N, C-alpha and C positions, 0 to 999 in steps of 0.2 A: 744752689750754690754748693751745698754740702755734697750733692750727688756728683757734681763735676770734679770735686776734689778727691772723691772716692770711687771713681769709675771702675777700678780694678776689683772692687768688692761686688759688683753687680755683673752676673753672668749675662751674655747677650740675649738669652731667651727669657730674662726677667724684665727687660726694659727695651724700648725701641723708640725711635723718633717718628713723629707723625709726618705724613707727606704734606705738601702745600695744600692739596685738595682736601685732605682730612682736616687740617687746621681751619681752612676757610668754612667748612661745614660747621665745625664747632663754634666758630665765632658768630656764624649766622644764627645757630641754634640758641646760643646764650645771649645774643644781642650785644656782643662786645664791640666797642668802638673800633672803627677801621682806621682812624687817623693816627693811632698810636702804633708805631712800628715795632717789630721784634727782630733782633739780630739772628737768633737761632730758633729752629723749630722746637716746640715743646716736646718733652719726653713723656711717654705713656709707660705705665708699669702694669705687669701681670699681678695677680694676687700674691704670688711669692715675692715679687719685687716690692710690693707695698709693705709686706711684713719685714723685709730687710731695711726699708726706709726707716722703720722705727728704731733701728740700732745705729743709725748714722747720726 
């Protein structure tokens, strides 16, 4: 939620959204329940993006 409110602070090369295929692979890998839906695809962060998250 904090990231969504501060999108202008994150350069596009520090963060990206996962594709449907990538998200399905992660759900399978971690054994996440498939019955719980999501409205938006999750975001992934580069090393620099994770460092920026600590300031949000």
